[in-house]
KOLDREN-718165 format. One record per residue (C-alpha): z, x, y. Coordinates in steps of 0.2 Angstrom, whole numbers, padded with zeros to 4 digits, always signed. Example, Ala and Ser with C-alpha at 12.3 -4.5 7.8 and 13.67 -1.06 7.14 Angstrom:
residues 2
+0039+0062-0022/+0036+0068-0005/
END
This chain:
residues 260
-0240-0472+1128/-0240-0477+1110/-0236-0458+1103/-0220-0463+1115/-0217-0479+1109/-0216-0473+1090/-0207-0459+1095/-0192-0469+1104/-0192-0481+1088/-0190-0466+1076/-0176-0460+1087/-0169-0476+1086/-0169-0478+1067/-0161-0461+1065/-0148-0465+1076/-0143-0479+1066/-0145-0470+1051/-0134-0458+1058/-0119-0471+1060/-0121-0477+1042/-0100-0476+1035/-0100-0465+1022/-0090-0475+1011/-0107-0485+1010/-0111-0473+0998/-0099-0478+0982/-0105-0467+0967/-0101-0472+0952/-0101-0463+0936/-0113-0482+0925/-0120-0471+0912/-0118-0457+0898/-0131-0451+0885/-0123-0445+0871/-0130-0433+0858/-0129-0428+0842/-0138-0411+0839/-0149-0411+0826/-0153-0424+0813/-0167-0429+0800/-0177-0413+0793/-0166-0401+0805/-0150-0401+0797/-0143-0388+0809/-0132-0376+0803/-0119-0378+0789/-0104-0372+0781/-0098-0374+0762/-0095-0393+0762/-0106-0400+0775/-0121-0398+0788/-0120-0400+0806/-0132-0415+0808/-0118-0424+0799/-0103-0419+0808/-0113-0418+0824/-0116-0438+0823/-0099-0442+0817/-0091-0434+0832/-0104-0442+0844/-0103-0459+0837/-0081-0458+0839/-0085-0453+0854/-0097-0467+0861/-0084-0480+0853/-0069-0474+0862/-0078-0474+0879/-0086-0491+0877/-0065-0497+0873/-0056-0487+0884/-0070-0487+0901/-0078-0504+0898/-0089-0500+0913/-0097-0487+0907/-0112-0490+0896/-0114-0478+0882/-0134-0475+0877/-0135-0462+0860/-0151-0450+0856/-0149-0456+0838/-0137-0465+0829/-0142-0462+0812/-0152-0445+0801/-0165-0445+0814/-0174-0431+0821/-0177-0434+0839/-0187-0418+0846/-0177-0409+0861/-0189-0416+0874/-0187-0433+0870/-0167-0432+0870/-0168-0425+0889/-0183-0441+0891/-0170-0453+0882/-0156-0447+0896/-0169-0447+0911/-0177-0464+0908/-0160-0471+0906/-0154-0465+0924/-0140-0456+0915/-0125-0450+0926/-0119-0436+0914/-0126-0431+0897/-0118-0423+0882/-0124-0415+0866/-0111-0412+0853/-0114-0396+0841/-0106-0386+0830/-0105-0367+0828/-0111-0353+0814/-0108-0336+0814/-0106-0321+0802/-0092-0316+0803/-0080-0330+0795/-0065-0326+0803/-0071-0331+0819/-0067-0350+0826/-0065-0361+0840/-0075-0371+0855/-0084-0368+0868/-0095-0378+0879/-0111-0374+0888/-0119-0376+0904/-0138-0373+0910/-0139-0356+0913/-0145-0338+0910/-0135-0330+0895/-0123-0314+0901/-0121-0308+0881/-0130-0307+0865/-0119-0319+0857/-0123-0331+0871/-0142-0329+0869/-0139-0329+0848/-0132-0349+0849/-0145-0354+0860/-0159-0347+0851/-0152-0356+0837/-0149-0374+0847/-0167-0370+0853/-0177-0366+0838/-0178-0384+0834/-0193-0385+0844/-0203-0374+0831/-0202-0391+0819/-0209-0401+0832/-0229-0405+0836/-0239-0394+0848/-0221-0387+0855/-0233-0373+0864/-0240-0386+0875/-0225-0395+0877/-0214-0382+0882/-0226-0374+0892/-0227-0359+0881/-0209-0355+0878/-0202-0347+0862/-0186-0348+0857/-0184-0332+0848/-0190-0321+0863/-0177-0316+0873/-0191-0313+0888/-0195-0331+0887/-0178-0334+0892/-0182-0327+0911/-0192-0342+0916/-0174-0350+0917/-0169-0337+0931/-0182-0345+0941/-0176-0363+0940/-0159-0367+0951/-0149-0380+0941/-0145-0394+0955/-0131-0400+0944/-0124-0385+0940/-0108-0387+0951/-0102-0404+0943/-0108-0398+0924/-0095-0385+0928/-0084-0396+0934/-0087-0406+0916/-0087-0391+0903/-0071-0387+0912/-0062-0401+0908/-0068-0401+0889/-0061-0385+0886/-0046-0388+0896/-0042-0402+0886/-0046-0394+0868/-0034-0380+0874/-0020-0390+0881/-0022-0408+0872/-0030-0403+0856/-0022-0389+0850/-0039-0379+0847/-0041-0363+0852/-0057-0362+0866/-0069-0349+0868/-0071-0356+0886/-0087-0362+0896/-0102-0352+0894/-0120-0351+0900/-0135-0350+0891/-0154-0356+0891/-0153-0374+0882/-0170-0381+0882/-0161-0400+0880/-0150-0395+0895/-0165-0387+0905/-0176-0405+0906/-0161-0418+0910/-0160-0420+0929/-0142-0427+0928/-0125-0416+0926/-0127-0408+0909/-0116-0399+0895/-0116-0394+0874/-0102-0393+0865/-0100-0382+0853/-0085-0391+0840/-0082-0377+0831/-0088-0366+0816/-0094-0374+0800/-0093-0355+0796/-0075-0352+0795/-0069-0362+0781/-0052-0369+0789/-0062-0377+0803/-0075-0384+0794/-0062-0394+0783/-0055-0399+0800/-0070-0406+0806/-0073-0414+0793/-0055-0422+0793/-0058-0442+0800/-0041-0438+0811/-0048-0420+0818/-0065-0428+0822/-0056-0442+0831/-0045-0428+0841/-0062-0419+0845/-0070-0436+0853/-0052-0439+0860/-0053-0422+0869/-0072-0426+0876/-0068-0444+0882/-0052-0437+0892/-0062-0424+0899/-0076-0435+0905/-0064-0450+0910/-0054-0438+0921/-0073-0432+0929/-0077-0450+0933/-0062-0452+0941/-0065-0435+0950/-0081-0439+0956/-0081-0457+0962/-0063-0450+0973/-0075-0441+0983/-0086-0458+0987/
END
């Protein structure tokens, strides 16, 4: 008899939950973590006149200010606001602890061919060619500067192509929304900022792997291309880049919230 009562009560609660109005969900994009790549003892890549850690920080701070000004309902959190070394794991932890709704990591690219230029936006996934793998290997190599990185990253070796096979066993629950945001960024760069977009790509970035929300890594340009390096070090150029990412984020926020 007691079991029948328990089952009846559970069934009643289930039915009540089933009739809860969909509109009660009311999901909002309230918090964004902006991650300026590299920093401190890790300069990242470099060009003739600048280092990645400097350019990424300037654009990240500018992006944050534009969001604060135009979207006052969104809380902006930075992984770093100065020339500080922050471990990849801690960058993801900052986003996870804060309950962020979006994670945006800002970087600069580099390649041996000085003619190559343009923007790329990455989401977590398997690399589909050697160039994507090379970018991921370069950005992930920072873990070699961290203490106890073998234990911290479960034996992951950023220089070994075989290590990236582990990513194929991990399903990214936020891939669809990450792709939505990444598409917005590259569309803004191409259609509004006038940059050469190299498209949205997938690769195994540790910092994206460990975050628990829609996450993207934006390569804003090549410091190994002299013309692009000058653009990325120009105040107006940095503002254009930050504004493009902002508009992509703003549109993403509107799209997601319209689904409530």
